[in-house]
Each structure stands twice: as structure tokens, then as C-alpha cells.
VOGU-3710 file (C-alpha; in Angstrom, 3 decimals, decimal comma):
1> mknpqlsltl> -0,428/0,138/0,304  1,455/3,307/-0,541  2,366/5,272/1,962  -0,873/7,772/2,408  0,327/11,449/3,719  -1,432/13,430/6,624  -1,295/17,106/6,284  -2,693/20,086/8,207  -2,984/23,291/7,210  -3,737/26,475/10,005
11> tigllalpti> -4,360/29,670/8,342  -4,708/32,766/10,739  -8,047/34,470/9,282  -6,641/38,048/8,668  -6,261/38,564/5,168  -6,121/42,351/5,359  -4,964/44,720/8,920  -6,932/47,759/8,548  -5,687/50,721/9,722  -7,840/52,116/12,234
21> alaqtvrsgs> -7,792/55,671/12,304  -8,400/57,626/15,701  -10,049/60,740/15,576  -7,302/63,674/17,184  -8,273/66,556/19,138  -6,247/69,657/17,709  -5,477/72,524/20,221  -4,326/76,191/18,225  -3,807/79,685/19,269  -1,813/82,340/18,920
31> ganaaaitgv> -1,184/86,280/20,388  0,262/89,217/20,959  2,262/87,733/24,155  2,009/84,591/26,754  -1,278/85,889/28,124  -3,180/85,373/24,640  -1,939/81,681/24,530  -1,796/80,329/28,292  -5,735/79,278/27,942  -5,143/76,988/24,722
41> rdtfrvdlgg> -2,269/76,033/26,405  -3,846/74,621/29,842  -6,536/73,223/27,661  -3,692/70,697/26,235  -2,794/69,919/29,290  -5,994/69,074/30,512  -5,969/66,937/27,168  -2,717/65,122/28,253  -3,532/65,056/31,920  -1,265/65,111/34,977
51> gaaagangsf> -2,401/68,087/36,637  0,006/71,257/37,128  2,876/70,317/39,866  6,235/69,319/38,045  7,947/66,294/39,608  11,208/64,716/39,072  12,635/65,391/35,089  9,698/67,132/33,691  7,162/64,345/34,802  3,454/65,760/35,354
61> ggvrreinwd> 1,611/62,743/37,472  2,976/60,466/35,595  1,211/60,820/32,554  2,633/64,116/31,097  5,808/65,546/30,072  7,048/69,292/29,694  10,219/70,971/28,736  11,121/74,895/29,046  14,278/75,260/28,589  15,443/77,450/31,434
71> gvpatqsapn> 16,715/74,696/33,638  19,436/73,968/31,150  22,868/74,277/32,970  24,739/77,357/31,134  27,367/74,284/29,543  24,346/73,213/27,220  23,160/76,642/26,600  24,550/79,131/24,277  27,097/79,609/22,684  27,682/76,217/23,576
81> nlaanffnvn> 25,466/73,575/21,915  22,607/71,470/23,407  23,825/67,559/23,482  20,535/66,332/21,401  19,887/63,269/23,668  20,542/65,782/26,891  16,660/65,190/27,783  16,869/61,303/27,983  20,470/61,090/29,711  20,966/64,202/31,573
91> sprgavfsta> 17,762/65,114/32,350  15,878/61,896/31,359  12,395/62,964/29,870  11,789/60,207/27,164  13,151/62,945/24,242  15,727/62,729/21,846  16,277/64,938/19,194  17,936/64,747/15,344  18,487/67,432/12,415  19,982/67,235/8,637
101> gtgfmvsgat> 21,542/70,360/10,088  24,552/70,861/12,199  23,013/70,549/15,980  20,801/72,002/18,815  20,640/75,199/20,855  19,358/76,696/23,929  19,657/80,562/23,903  21,652/82,304/26,742  20,452/83,611/30,165  21,393/86,539/32,200
111> tdagagqpaa> 22,633/84,035/34,712  25,036/81,861/32,725  28,947/82,893/33,345  30,972/80,375/31,157  32,815/81,442/28,130  31,132/83,687/25,269  28,128/83,779/28,336  25,974/85,571/29,180  25,312/85,181/25,958  23,028/87,930/23,989
121> anfgninaty> 19,123/87,011/24,746  17,075/85,124/22,391  20,049/83,897/19,793  21,311/87,458/19,781  24,714/85,635/19,666  23,376/84,189/16,473  22,398/87,306/15,146  21,637/90,837/16,622  18,392/91,377/15,308  16,949/87,985/16,727
131> tanfqtfspq> 17,814/89,590/20,266  14,024/91,917/19,479  12,163/89,279/16,878  11,983/86,438/19,527  9,844/86,247/22,880  9,858/83,888/25,110  6,757/82,185/27,348  8,806/81,073/30,482  11,991/83,070/30,689  14,750/83,118/29,819
141> rlftslgsnv> 15,973/79,939/27,330  14,185/79,111/23,659  14,981/76,072/21,523  16,234/75,863/17,828  18,258/73,124/15,184  21,115/74,928/14,013  22,041/74,510/10,169  18,445/73,652/9,115  15,310/74,675/10,081  13,636/70,878/10,156
151> ydvsffvpgt> 14,298/68,670/13,321  12,537/65,093/14,329  11,906/64,614/17,849  11,535/60,748/18,853  10,501/59,398/21,917  12,022/56,783/24,362  10,996/55,459/27,584  13,180/57,881/29,926  16,248/56,926/29,968  16,469/54,343/28,303
161> atpalvtgfg> 17,256/53,341/24,823  13,781/51,570/24,734  11,493/53,236/21,693  8,243/54,713/23,303  4,988/56,155/22,289  3,341/59,097/23,528  -0,793/60,230/23,163  0,527/63,866/22,141  2,752/66,481/21,721  2,410/70,143/21,495
171> siftdvdilg> 5,009/73,286/21,413  5,224/77,048/21,926  6,755/79,164/18,946  8,124/82,482/18,933  7,093/84,892/15,507  5,831/82,890/13,226  4,517/84,926/10,071  3,868/83,218/7,135  1,012/79,693/7,774  2,275/77,111/6,605
181> attiqyfdag> 5,741/77,747/7,385  5,652/76,481/10,379  4,214/72,817/11,232  4,557/69,935/13,148  3,675/66,437/11,476  2,720/63,538/13,366  4,387/60,015/12,985  2,941/56,047/14,135  5,139/53,469/15,704  5,353/52,042/11,700
191> naslgtfnvp> 6,321/55,241/10,768  3,164/56,327/8,784  2,115/59,839/9,090  -0,471/60,486/11,228  -1,209/64,209/9,712  0,900/67,775/9,089  -1,014/70,491/10,527  -0,491/74,236/10,941  1,093/76,048/13,459  -0,859/79,871/13,979
201> vadlglsflg> 0,975/82,906/12,558  1,406/85,904/15,473  3,994/88,034/13,808  6,401/88,816/16,594  4,211/87,280/18,948  3,528/83,826/20,017  2,001/80,505/18,996  0,366/77,352/20,255  -0,157/74,007/18,647  -0,887/70,664/19,997
211> vffpsaqvsr> -2,535/66,974/18,896  -4,096/64,435/21,291  -4,387/61,098/20,303  -6,721/58,754/22,390  -4,556/56,318/22,572  -0,593/56,306/22,785  0,434/56,038/19,109  2,527/58,714/18,243  6,780/57,911/17,849  8,086/60,832/16,455
221> vrvtqgnval> 7,403/64,114/15,421  8,980/66,833/12,451  8,957/70,262/13,560  9,349/72,810/10,548  10,244/76,355/12,378  9,494/78,951/9,277  10,987/78,742/6,230  14,920/79,039/6,832  17,573/78,361/9,580  18,779/80,614/11,823
231> gagindgggn> 21,858/82,173/10,689  24,462/85,943/10,959  23,310/86,798/7,739  19,521/85,240/7,671  17,114/88,406/8,997  13,042/87,770/9,737  10,740/89,607/6,907  11,391/90,131/3,215  10,214/86,442/2,403  12,271/85,046/5,404
241> dvvvaddfiy> 10,120/83,179/8,231  13,043/82,932/11,198  11,052/81,054/14,530  12,057/79,334/17,161  10,273/77,296/20,038  9,712/77,550/23,351  8,232/74,886/25,600  7,569/71,618/24,752  4,727/69,606/26,307  3,789/65,479/25,330
251> gepvantape> 2,505/62,169/26,723  4,072/60,374/28,854  6,545/57,790/26,767  5,290/54,034/27,332  7,085/51,252/25,564  6,220/50,560/21,802  4,988/47,054/21,789  3,472/46,913/18,650  4,514/43,492/16,460  7,680/43,446/14,859
261> pgtlaflalg> 6,658/44,609/11,208  8,047/41,305/9,631  5,054/39,897/11,811  2,652/42,600/10,390  3,423/41,812/7,224  3,040/37,813/7,265  -0,287/38,295/9,429  -1,086/40,810/6,447  -0,504/38,286/3,715  -3,090/35,365/5,916
271> gtlvfvrrrr> -0,640/33,735/8,301  -0,800/30,528/6,569  1,223/27,424/8,283  1,371/24,526/6,647  2,061/21,159/8,632  3,109/17,788/6,863  3,689/14,349/8,597  3,926/11,273/7,047  3,783/7,838/7,900  4,244/4,296/7,070
281> vaap> 0,926/1,857/7,162  1,686/-1,823/7,545  0,269/-3,822/4,782  -2,217/-5,979/5,510
//
């Protein structure tokens, strides 16, 4: 008798993994001074949760983090560069910066006392006109990338190299002149865009934009500040929109436990497993 073949086919019935679009909440506002945007900033804080009292490393109730730059030491402030991982190593808040430019800088404060300090306020050390162009929301420091007006903020479990997700991200900007030139783009764990949102205009004033999602799904954001990078010969106006940032506000970074891309691809293709076993049947 021929050897029969016994086979078992197991199919995981996920022929497609639809993208679930969760509605986001957008908070934005602008005005001449800090008082004009405090209300919308506070509403975004409520969206994220965590109360008003800051704990260690900018943690609010373990559900929200904030960076206001003002605690950055003089050694990491203008004219010195800020380490891209400062807010995941020195002050672990789960935020790491990257840019195609030459680095990052936090503006000087009057209390700085190192070489070349105190630097002129509001990046006046780069271009003297910036001292009058920019104002602060929380004095005295501001933040910018150098050599590029675009940078990314990637999220990690604070103090670790474990990729993380947050429920939202918002930032304050100063001197946004052109609508659509300053934006925040949000990305999910698979590096798919969750949308690009415009920061409202406030010439010589302050603007706020924050986007909140009902679950932790943002792995990084891309911030575009104006249409040119800061520079010694780059004055604001005449088609140049020079913009820098103040406070960052974002959800508590939680570990990204999403399946590996290979696993998702396997499931999307149907996930068919075939087990084959042969056995010899004795002749009668």
C-alpha cells in the first residue's frame, strides 16, 4: 500500500490589517504675548492629563512631560550646543532630537557665566536682530536646531534606549509670520504619517499648536520652524520667516510594544502554516 500523506493546514484569518484612524484633538492659538496663549496651552495640558505640579524630570503625574529649557545648564547653552540626547540622559524625559543640520542650541540666560556668556538673549549671539524678534513664553531660554529649520523629536522610555509612544505633542513658537511655513508632523510606530498641522501666525508674538490622540500612538514628530534656518546674515522679513520654539508638552512615553514589521507582513499575507507528517502504513 502506498504511503499516505497526512497534512494539516492552519490559516490565521487576518488577510488584511486595516488601519484604524483614531480621531485627534487639535489645540491651537496665537497672540501678542504669553497671556494670549496660556488658555489653549492649559487646555492641551488637560487633554494629556497630569495636573499642574511638576515632578522629577518634568513629569506631571506620570502621564505628561514638559520641557521649558530654562533648567538647561550654562555648559549646554549658547554659545554652546545642546546635546541631542540631553533630555533622555542628563535630564531623562524620553525625548531625543535629530536634524540634517549641525546641531541644537538653547538661548542664553543672564545667569550664565561660562566662556562667551552670558550670550545675547533670544539667540542674539547668532544674529543681533533676533533679540528683538523673539520673545519667550517661560523666560529665559528658547530652543532651535542649527543649520536647518527642520528637526525630529523621537520618544523613548525615559532614560533608556527603548522606543516609546506618546498620546500627543505640542509646542510654543515665537514669531510665526507665514501660515504653513511652521508645522508639526506626527508619525506612528510604523513610521506612517498621522498628519501635518499648521502652527497659527503671530508676527512678533507667540503661537501654540498641540495634537492629542486618544491612545499612545505617536513615535516621533517632525517640526518645521519657518522657512529658513537661523544665521548671521539671515534676518526675519523680506520673505524670510525665522522661527524658534519655547516649551514642549507631550504625553508620558510608554514602551512601544507593537509587533515587528515582519510579523505584521506575515499576518497581512494570511499567515498560512502547513504542517506535513508522513507515516508508513503496514501492508495487510
